[in-house]
N, C-alpha and C positions, 0 to 999 in steps of 0.2 A: 301557752307553754306549760309543761308539766314534767315532773320527775317520773321516771319509769318505776312502777311498783308491781310486785307480784304478791298476791295474797297467798301465803303458803302455810297451811296448817300441817306442819310436819308430823307424820304418823309413823313412828318407829316403835314396834312392839317390844323388841328385845333391846334392853339397855346396852348390851354389848355392840349393838349396831349404830349407836348414836354417832352422827357424822361430825366429829369434833376436831378433825385435823386434815391436813393436806397429804395426798399421796406422795411419797418420797420420789425423787427423780430416779434413784437406783433401788430397786426392790431387793430384799435379801433372797438367798437361794431358797428354792421351793422345797418344803419337806417332802418326803416320800409318800406317795399315795398307795395304800395297800391294794392288792388285787381284789380283796373282798369288798372294800369300800367303793372301788371303781366299778366293780360288777353290779353292786347294789345301786349305785347311782345311775348307771346306764340303763338298768332295768326299770327304774322308776321315772326316768327323765321324760319319755314320750308322753305319759299321762300327765305329768306336771306341766309340760309345755302347752298341752291342750287346756288343762284346767285353769292356767294362769293367763291364757290368751297371749302367749309370748311370741315375739317375732324372732325365733331362734332356729337357726340351722345347726343342730346339735353336733358338736365335734368332740366333746368329752364331758364326763360327769363323775361325781363321787358323793358318797353319803358321809356327812360329818358325824352324825350320831343322833341318838334319841334322848328325849327328856320327858319327865312327867311332872305336870303341875301339881304341887303339893295340896292345893285346895280342891281343884275340880277333878284331879286324877286323870286329866286328859293327857294323852300321849302325843307328843309333837316330834317330828323328824325334820332334820336339816339336810339340805342337799346343795351342792355347788354345781352349776352348769356352765360349760364354756360353749359360746355360740360363734360360729364363723362370721367374721366381718360385723360383729355386734358386741355390745357390752355384756360381759359375763354377769351372772346373777347368783344369789344365794336365796333359796326358797325354804320357807317354813310351812310345813303341812301338818295340820291338826284335824284328824278325823274327816268328816265330810265337809268341813268349812272350806271356803275359798283359800287357796294358798296365799301366803304373804311373800312379796317379791322385793328384794333389795339388790341394788346394783353392787358390783364388786367394789366400787369406790366407797359406797356406804359401809359395806360389810367389812372392808379392810381398814377403815379409818381407826387410828389408835383410840384406845379407851380414854375416858375423861382423866384417868390418872396417869396417862402417857404410856401405859403398858400396851404390848401388842394385843390386837383383838383376836380371840380364839376363833372367831368366825371368818377370819380373813381368807380370801381366795388364794389357792395354792396350785391350781391346775396349770400346766404349762401355758395353755392359751389365755390364761387370765393374769399372768404375772405382771403385765403392764396395763392396768385398766384404762390408762389414758388412751391406748390404741383403740379400745372399743368405742370411744366417742368420736373418732375420726370420721366415720361415715355420716354422723349426724352434723358435724361441723361442715363437711363438704356440701351438705344440702342448703346451707345458709348462704353460700357464695362469698363468704368472708374469708380472707386469707388468714389461716391460723394453724400453725403446728404447735400443739399444746406442749409446754415444758413443765407446767405445774397445774395440778388440778385439785380442787376441794369439793367434796360432796356437801351440799347444804341440806339435803333431805328430800322428802317427797310427801305429797298429799295423795289422795285417792286417784288423782288424774294426772298430776304434774310431778316430774322430777327435775331438781335444780342443781347446777354445778357452777362453780367459779373456775375460770380458766385464765392462765397467763400464756400468751402466745409468743412464739419466736418473732413474728412479724410486727406485733403491736404490744408494746410494754405495758400499756394501760390496763389490759385485762378485760374480760367479758363475763357476763352471766349467760349460761347456756340453759335453756329450758326445753325439756323434752317430755314425752308422755310417761306415765306410770301405769303399768310396767312399760319399759322402753320398747318403742316400736318405730321403725324407720318410716312407716306409712302414716304417721300421725304428725300433727303440727309441731314445727321446731322454731324456736326463736332464739336469737343471740344478740345481746345488747351490751354496749361498752359499760364498764364499771362506773364510769363517771356519771352515768344516768341514774344511779341508785344512791339514795340519801344515806349518809354515814350512820344515821340513827334508825334506819328502816329495819324491818324484819328480815329482809334479804339484802345483804351488802357484801362488799368485797373486802377482804382482809389480807390477801396475798400481795396486794399492791397498795401503796399509800396515795393520797389525793394528788400530790405533786406528780407522781408517776402517771396517774390516770389522766392528768391534764396535759401530758406530753403529746397527746394527739393534736393539740393546738399547733405545735411547732411543725408537725408533718403537714397539716392542712395549709398553714400559712406558707410553708415553702413551696407547695405545689401550686399556689396561686400566682407565683411569678411577681408578686408585689413586693418591693423592698420594705423590710420591717425588722428592726432590731428589737425584739420583744422585751419589754420591761420585766424586771424580776417578779413583780406582782401583777403582771399584765395578762394573765390568763384566767378565764372563768367559764363555767358551764352555764348556759341559759336555760335550756330545756329541750324537750322533744315534742314534735308535732304528731298528730294522729297519722299523718302520712308516713311516719318512720324517719323523717328527716330530724337531724339534731343540730342545735345552734350553740355556738361558742363565741365568746368575745375575746379580742385580743387588742392590747394597747401597745403602741410602738414608742420607742424612745424619742423619736423625732416629733411626736405630737399627734400623729395620725392614729386611727384605730379602725377596726373592722369587726363586723359580725360575720362569722364563718358558717356557711350552711353545708352540712354534711349529708350525703345521700345515705339511704338505708344500707348500701353495700360498703360504706366506709370511705368513699372518695369525696373530694371537695366538689360541691355543686357551684358555689359562688362565694366570692368575698365581697361583702357589702360595706362600702365606706360608712363610717359612723355618721357622717353628715347626711346620709341618705337612709338611715336605718331606724328612724323614729317609730315606724309602724311595726317593728319587731320587738315584742315584749317590752315596749317602752323606751326602746333605743339603748344606746351604749351607756354604761355606768362607769367605766374605767377611763374614759376619754372626755376631756372638756371640749365639746364640739364648738363652742364659741372661739376658743383659742385655736383649735384645729382649723376652722374655717379661715381665720386670718392667715395662718401658716400656709394653707393650701392656696389662698389667693396670691400670696407672695411667691410661692413656688411656680404657680401657672404663669404669673407675670414674667418671671425670670426665664422660663422655658419659651414663652411666646416671643420675648425680645430677642432671645438667642436665635430664633427662627426667622427674625426680621420683622416681626409684627410688634410695633411699639404700643403696648397695652398695659396700663396699670390695672390689673384685673380687680374689679370691684364686686363681681359676683359670677357665679357659674351654675350650670345645670347639667348633670350627667345625661348622656344619650346612649341608646343601645349600639353596639358595634355591628357593622355589616360583615358579611362573609369574607370580604377582601381586606379587612382591617387586621393587622398582625396580632397574634395572640397576646393577651394581657395588656394591650394598649388601652388608654382611657380616651373616650370620645366625649367632649364637653362643649357646650356653648358658653362663651365668655362675654361679659360686658366690661367696659373699660371706664375708669374714672377720668382719663385724660382725652377721650375722643368719643363722639356719639355713636359711631358704628361699632358693631360687635362682630364676632366671628365664630366659626366652628373650628375647634382645635383638636387634633389627634396627638396625644402625648404618648410615645412609646414607653414600655416598661422601664427601659434604662435611660437615664437622663443624658447618657453619653450620645444617644441617637437624636437627630433633629426632630422637632415636632413638625407637623403638617398643618398649615393654616388655610382655611377657606373663608374669605370674607363673606358677609351675608348676602352680597349681591350675586354670588356664584355658588353658594353652598348647596342649593337645591339640585343643581346639576350633578353634585356628588352624592345626593341622596339624603341631605339634611337641611331642614328648614329652620331658620332662626326665629325665636319667639320672644326673646328677652329685650331685643332692641327693635326700634321702629324701622320698617322697610326703607323709608325715605332717607335714613341715615347712611345707607349704602349706595345711593344713587350717584354720588360724586365719583365713585370708582368707575361706574358705567359711562358717565360723561367723559371721563379721562380716556377711556378705551376708545370711544368714538372719535375723539380728537386725534388719537394716534393713528387712526385710519382715515383721516382727512374730513371727518364729519364734524366741523367746528361749530355749526349753527344750532346743534341740538344740546340743550341742557336737560337731561333726563328727569322727567317728573313722575313717571310710572314705570313699572317693570313686571314682567310675568315669565316665570320659568316655564318653558314649553315642554321640554323633555329631552330624552336622550335616545338615539336610535340604536339598533342592534349592532351597528358597526362602529359605535363609539363617537358619534357626532351629537353635540349638545347645542340646544337653541334657547335663547332668551329674547323675548320681545321687549322693546322699550318705547315709551311715548315721550314726546318732547314738550316743554313748557310753552313754546311758541304756538302750539296748536297745529303745526304742520305734521305730516306723516312721520311716524317714527320708523324704527328699523327692527329687523330680525338679525340678531348677532349669532353667528355660528362659531362654535368652539370644537376643538378636539378635547376629549376628557382623558384623565388618567395618563399623564398629567394634563391639567387644564390649560389650554393655550388658545387664545383668540385667533380665529382663522379668517373670517371675512365678515362684512357687513352687507345686508341685503335690504333695500328699501321695501317697506310693507306692500306696495303696489305690485311688487314682483316676487312676493313670498307666499303666494296663495297655495303653492304646492307643498308647503311645509306645515304639516299637522293642521291643515284647514286655514292657514294664513293668520294674519294679525287680528286681534279682537279688542285691543285696548281702545278706549274712547279717543277719537281723532285719528286713529291709524286706519280706519276704513274709508277715509275721505279720499277723493280722487286727486287732491292736491299733492304735489311732490315737493319734498324739501330740497 
């Protein structure tokens, strides 16, 4: 895991263009542009666009004025250009040297003393410099209508802005090319990923606001969690662009939240299963949480009719037919030898579904925490219910499920006589019939357990 950093050697030649403030939500009325200045700007603009390699469909231009360096006597001219569907710019041209390009957000930022910048953009197409960044934001696929923007400056290749978005209070750092071009790489990362002591940092939002993304991600997970006041933290970003956050819940549980590069939740990982992610959870006592989780699972299992004092559990992946946000776990019990696969819905008001380890494979889940023999008593009882009272099950094999929803389990008997193929309907799982192995050759190749291939009949 790492914090996002951008090495930014800001190169601003004119002190008046220093990016020291945020662009106000409401810009003041634009001063009048004289016909002479507009004409001079429009005449010079095509050559400036070419010389600066700008991505600019020119819509308007003006000349700000000329200045002479008292030492070198070099004459410089300043121009403002408005570009359709792009950020406006102020260009400084000195002799045959390459022009210097500043975005309107940089040129319009207040001076260090707080006074208006004399190089501020005033052309009608540049009155809201935020609008010029919208095409760049759109290319990132992140939802953001900018409500506040701050220019951080630019290097020879990169221009950087801080954004506050209507859709996400935490803010972003937007990185585009210098000079700005829509055909160059664009990156937009949440402010929370930037160290508060770094050379690139967010100041339009505080750390608490930046961490509000945790609430949105947790809400979308569907998992109940009353977040503690100090239960939010940023962990870091992966090279894949995924970002990781930790959340601690008042009830004792905690999660690591994995966010996709587009800002949505990828998964919420229980702290008890998150040791492999940056050293695991730091805000949650996983030992205490495990005890609490065992107690919760025991309560839900008993409510579903499965008397189990849960002593341990292991999470399992959900299949396509499992309701969203449900938890699938294998449980072991302190009060009985057999375990089960339990499906716990997101809401405790909904009943859990329990598959004992004798039948779970027909539902697509294999038990591994308890010994298979611990579940044989359930199969013996099923045979008794179908009149097969002489077989005490000593071995079992899940055969499979047919396309039309019939499941089969082969069982062997402790007396050494032939066992049976038990047929079920699945979803829901209901025992349908019992077939002696000598008559079950047409079912997936027949019985194969030791003793079941004998000609003797039970």
